[in-house]
C-alpha positions in Angstrom: 126.5 -3.6 32.4 126.9 -2.5 28.7 127.7 1.2 28.2 126.1 2.9 25.3 128.1 5.6 23.6 126.2 6.1 20.4 123.5 8.8 21.1 121.3 7.5 18.3 121.2 4.0 19.8 120.5 5.5 23.2 117.5 7.5 21.9 116.1 4.4 20.0 116.2 2.2 23.1 114.6 4.9 25.2 111.8 5.2 22.7 111.2 1.5 22.8 111.2 1.4 26.6 108.8 4.4 26.6 106.4 2.7 24.2 106.5 -0.5 26.3 105.8 1.5 29.5 102.8 3.4 27.9 101.4 0.1 26.6 101.5 -1.4 30.1 99.9 1.6 31.6 97.1 1.6 29.0 96.5 -2.0 29.6 96.3 -1.5 33.3 93.9 1.5 33.0 91.7 -0.5 30.6 91.7 -3.4 33.1 90.7 -1.0 36.0 88.0 0.6 33.8 86.4 -2.8 33.2 85.4 -3.0 36.9 83.3 -0.7 39.1 84.1 0.5 42.6 83.0 -2.8 44.1 85.2 -4.9 41.8 82.3 -6.1 39.6 82.8 -6.3 35.8 81.3 -3.4 33.9 79.2 -4.2 30.8 81.1 -2.6 27.9 77.8 -2.0 26.0 76.4 0.3 28.7 76.5 3.9 27.5 74.3 5.6 30.2 72.8 4.6 33.5 70.9 6.6 36.2 68.8 5.9 39.2 65.7 8.0 40.0 64.2 7.7 43.5 60.4 8.0 43.4 57.6 8.6 45.8 53.8 8.7 45.2 54.2 7.8 41.5 51.3 6.2 39.7 52.4 6.1 36.0 55.5 5.5 33.9 55.6 6.7 30.4 58.4 5.7 28.0 59.0 7.2 24.6 61.9 5.6 22.7 62.4 5.8 18.9 65.9 4.4 18.4 66.0 0.8 19.5 64.4 -1.8 21.8 62.8 -1.3 25.2 62.9 -3.8 28.1 60.8 -3.0 31.2 61.2 -5.3 34.3 59.0 -4.9 37.4 60.6 -4.8 40.9 59.7 -4.1 44.5 62.1 -1.2 44.8 61.0 2.4 45.1 63.2 3.7 42.3 63.5 3.6 38.6 66.8 2.4 37.1 67.4 3.5 33.5 70.2 1.9 31.4 71.0 2.8 27.8 73.0 0.1 25.9 74.6 -0.2 22.5 72.1 -2.1 20.3 72.8 -5.8 19.8 71.9 -5.4 16.1 69.1 -7.9 16.1 68.7 -10.0 12.9 66.1 -8.7 10.5 62.9 -10.6 10.0 63.8 -11.3 6.4 67.1 -12.9 7.4 65.3 -15.0 10.1 62.8 -16.1 7.5 65.5 -17.2 5.2 67.1 -19.3 7.9 64.0 -21.1 9.0 63.3 -18.7 11.9 66.7 -19.4 13.5 68.4 -16.1 14.6 71.9 -15.6 13.4 74.7 -15.0 15.9 75.2 -11.3 16.5 78.6 -10.1 15.5 81.2 -9.8 18.3 82.7 -6.7 16.8 80.9 -3.5 18.1 79.1 -1.5 15.5 81.0 1.4 13.9 80.8 4.7 15.8 78.5 7.1 13.8 80.2 9.9 11.9 78.7 13.4 12.3 80.2 16.5 10.7 83.2 14.5 9.6 84.1 13.4 13.1 83.5 10.1 14.9 81.0 10.8 17.8 80.3 8.2 20.6 76.7 7.0 20.8 76.5 8.3 24.4 76.8 11.9 23.0 74.3 11.4 20.3 71.4 10.3 22.4 69.6 12.6 24.9 67.7 11.1 27.8 65.1 13.4 29.3 63.1 12.7 32.5 60.1 14.6 33.8 58.2 13.9 37.0 54.9 15.7 37.6 51.5 15.0 39.0 52.3 11.3 39.9 53.7 10.6 36.4 57.3 9.9 35.3 57.9 10.6 31.6 61.1 9.3 30.0 62.0 10.5 26.5 65.0 9.6 24.4 65.9 11.5 21.3 68.8 12.9 19.3 70.9 15.4 21.2 69.6 18.9 20.5 73.2 20.2 20.7 73.8 18.7 17.2 72.9 20.8 14.2 69.6 20.3 12.4 71.5 18.9 9.4 73.3 16.4 11.6 70.1 15.3 13.3 68.2 14.9 10.1 71.2 12.8 8.7 71.0 10.5 11.8 67.3 10.0 11.4 67.6 9.3 7.6 70.5 6.8 7.9 69.1 5.1 11.0 72.7 4.7 12.3 71.6 5.5 15.9 70.4 2.3 17.5 70.4 2.1 21.2 68.5 -0.2 23.6 66.7 1.0 26.7 66.5 -1.2 29.8 64.4 0.0 32.7 63.7 -1.5 36.2 60.8 0.1 37.9 58.2 -0.5 40.6 55.8 -3.1 39.2 52.7 -1.4 40.6 52.9 1.6 38.1 50.8 2.0 35.1 53.1 1.6 32.1 52.8 3.3 28.7 55.4 2.4 26.1 55.8 4.2 22.7 58.5 2.9 20.3 59.2 3.1 16.6 60.8 -0.2 15.9 62.6 -3.0 17.7 61.7 -5.3 20.6 59.4 -4.3 23.5 59.6 -6.6 26.5 57.6 -6.2 29.7 58.2 -8.7 32.5 56.9 -9.2 36.0 54.3 -6.3 35.9 51.3 -5.7 38.2 49.5 -2.8 36.6 47.9 -1.6 33.4 50.1 -1.8 30.3 49.7 0.1 27.0 52.2 -0.7 24.2 52.3 1.3 20.9 54.9 0.1 18.4 55.3 0.6 14.6 57.3 -2.6 13.8 59.2 -5.3 15.6 58.2 -7.7 18.3 56.4 -7.6 21.6 56.8 -10.0 24.6 54.7 -9.6 27.7 55.3 -12.2 30.4 54.0 -12.5 34.0 51.4 -9.8 34.0 48.7 -9.5 36.7 46.8 -6.3 36.1 43.4 -4.8 35.2 44.1 -4.6 31.5 46.7 -4.5 28.8 46.7 -3.4 25.1 49.1 -3.9 22.2 48.8 -1.9 19.0 51.3 -2.6 16.2 50.7 -2.8 12.5 53.9 -4.8 11.8 54.7 -6.9 15.0 54.8 -10.4 16.2 53.2 -10.5 19.7 53.8 -13.1 22.4 51.8 -13.1 25.6 52.7 -15.5 28.4 51.3 -15.9 31.9 48.7 -13.1 31.7 45.9 -12.3 34.1 44.2 -9.2 32.7 41.7 -7.9 30.1 43.6 -8.1 26.8 43.4 -6.1 23.6 45.8 -6.9 20.7 45.6 -5.2 17.3 48.3 -6.6 14.9 49.0 -6.8 11.2 50.5 -9.6 9.1 52.6 -11.3 11.7 51.8 -14.0 14.3 50.1 -13.5 17.7 50.7 -16.2 20.3 49.0 -16.5 23.7 49.8 -19.1 26.4 48.4 -19.4 29.9 46.0 -16.5 29.8 43.1 -15.8 32.1 40.9 -12.9 30.9 37.4 -11.6 31.6 37.6 -10.0 28.1 40.1 -10.9 25.4 40.1 -9.5 21.9 42.9 -10.4 19.4 42.7 -9.0 15.8 45.1 -9.4 12.9 45.1 -8.6 9.2 46.8 -11.8 7.9 48.9 -12.9 10.8 48.1 -16.2 12.4 46.6 -16.5 15.9 47.7 -19.3 18.3 46.0 -19.6 21.7 47.0 -22.2 24.3 45.5 -22.6 27.8 43.3 -19.5 27.5 40.2 -19.1 29.7 37.5 -16.4 29.7 35.5 -14.5 27.1 37.6 -14.6 23.9 37.2 -13.0 20.5 39.6 -13.8 17.6 39.3 -11.9 14.4 41.5 -12.1 11.2 41.0 -11.2 7.6 43.3 -13.8 6.0 45.1 -15.5 8.8 44.8 -18.8 10.6 43.2 -19.3 14.0 44.2 -22.2 16.2 43.3 -22.9 19.8 44.2 -25.7 22.3 42.8 -26.1 25.8 40.4 -23.2 25.7 37.7 -22.5 28.2 34.8 -20.1 28.5 33.0 -18.3 25.8 34.8 -18.2 22.5 34.0 -16.3 19.3 35.8 -16.1 16.0 35.4 -14.2 12.7 37.4 -14.3 9.5 37.2 -13.7 5.7 39.6 -16.3 4.3 40.7 -18.2 7.3 41.0 -21.8 8.6 39.9 -22.3 12.2 40.9 -25.2 14.4 40.0 -25.5 18.1 40.7 -28.6 20.2 40.2 -29.7 23.8 37.6 -27.0 24.4 35.5 -26.6 27.5 32.9 -24.0 26.7 30.8 -22.5 24.0 32.0 -21.5 20.5 30.3 -19.3 18.0 31.7 -17.8 14.8 31.9 -17.5 11.0 34.3 -17.4 8.1 33.5 -16.6 4.5 36.0 -19.1 3.1 37.9 -21.7 5.0 37.6 -25.0 7.0 36.4 -25.0 10.5 37.3 -27.9 12.9 36.0 -27.8 16.5 36.6 -30.5 19.1 35.1 -30.2 22.5 36.1 -32.0 25.7 33.0 -30.5 27.3 30.2 -28.7 25.4 27.7 -26.7 27.4 25.6 -24.2 25.4 23.9 -21.5 27.6 22.7 -19.2 24.9 21.9 -19.6 21.2 24.9 -19.6 18.9 26.0 -20.5 15.4 29.0 -21.9 13.4 28.8 -20.7 9.8 30.9 -20.6 6.6 30.1 -20.1 3.0 32.9 -22.2 1.4 34.7 -25.0 3.2 34.1 -27.9 5.5 32.8 -27.7 9.1 33.7 -30.5 11.5 32.2 -30.6 15.0 33.1 -33.3 17.6 31.8 -33.4 21.2 31.1 -36.0 23.9 27.8 -37.7 24.4 27.4 -36.0 27.8 27.1 -32.5 26.2 24.2 -30.2 26.8 23.2 -28.9 23.3 20.4 -28.8 20.8 22.3 -29.2 17.5 20.8 -28.0 14.3 22.8 -28.7 11.1 22.1 -27.1 7.7 24.1 -28.0 4.6 23.7 -28.8 0.9 21.9 -32.0 0.0 24.1 -35.0 0.7 26.4 -32.6 2.5 26.1 -34.0 6.1 28.2 -36.8 7.5 27.1 -37.9 11.0 28.7 -40.5 13.4 26.4 -40.4 16.4 27.1 -43.6 18.3 24.1 -44.7 20.3 22.3 -41.4 19.7 19.5 -40.8 17.2 19.0 -37.7 15.1 16.2 -36.5 12.9 17.1 -35.6 9.3 15.0 -33.9 6.6 15.6 -32.5 3.1 13.8 -29.4 2.0 14.4 -27.5 -1.3 17.8 -29.1 -1.9 19.0 -28.4 1.7 19.6 -31.2 4.2 18.9 -30.6 7.9 19.9 -32.6 11.0 18.4 -32.2 14.5 20.1 -33.7 17.5 18.6 -32.8 20.9 20.8 -33.2 24.0 19.7 -30.0 25.6 16.9 -29.0 27.9 15.8 -25.5 26.6 15.7 -23.7 23.3 18.4 -21.4 24.5 20.9 -24.3 24.4 20.7 -24.4 20.5 23.9 -24.5 18.4 23.3 -24.0 14.7 26.0 -25.3 12.2 25.5 -23.9 8.7 27.5 -24.3 5.6 26.1 -22.5 2.6 28.1 -24.4 -0.1 30.3 -26.9 1.9 30.0 -30.1 3.9 29.4 -30.7 7.6 30.7 -33.6 9.6 29.3 -34.4 13.1 31.0 -36.8 15.5 29.6 -37.7 18.9 32.5 -39.2 21.0 
């Protein structure tokens, strides 16, 4: 074995060995920290988690202003709250520029916010407060009050605090979610839901409850597998519904499009300047718009509605009119198509030479009075089965299949 006599060389080699040993220890401790007591991998994005046992709870209220919220129903008698580092979702403008395809989130974690000249972990910036009283659990998140007022105002202004909230809770609780911006997701829920969001997106899937409401002036809304009364008030972004059964459904946008597929029940669709489309609708359907195109196909039920300016195209698989109704526009074309077996007294009113009719074996009476053409087709039994189709300055096409 080599003998070292030079003390400088000895110190240098000792320092190297010490550095190697510290690196190995740090690597080992990091490896151990990546697993929990049961040997399961720990999610490095989790900053806070806690379990709240509950009894005799009827309502869950969530107020989160610094990221997204995901609420998942379960059969457990406890509420599990997890706060995660935000995944930095792609902005809507970026998605629009890429054809709606989300970009891949960066693999490098976001920079730790700097407060008072020092780097502060996100887990120390956010304060989670839980209150339980009178059958209600209220969960609030906010900036830690231990920070100075100046530091809190700076965080709010820069928007550097972005943390996501994931909650697993008993699915029979009434749920109220208040959020500022981000994603709100509610899955596998069995009670009333109320969502209030300023901007972002909403997804509700697998909901069986008495009612639900979404209020967001700048949100896309996606409802899937819903059995409840539905109220949606949105702004300029799309609302999509699929597989919905509702005794009372009301969807309203400013200029956002509305797409409804496989929806049954009493339905009302309202938009100022958006587009309304429906496929496989059943029940009683009503629409209203200012500048809007409306297109419904494979309908089983009654439709009434009006737009000031826009085309209306309605195609029934089964048309049964049980009370008087009307389809009306001021400018644009109206097209109605229905099977010969329908029960309806059809009255069409349009400008002279403004009616096109393909009736097959059926016969209709036509008259022209004061520059207006009228068509009468009687497949009904009573006057209450009358459907009036009126275009003030456009054309009307009638097709009996």
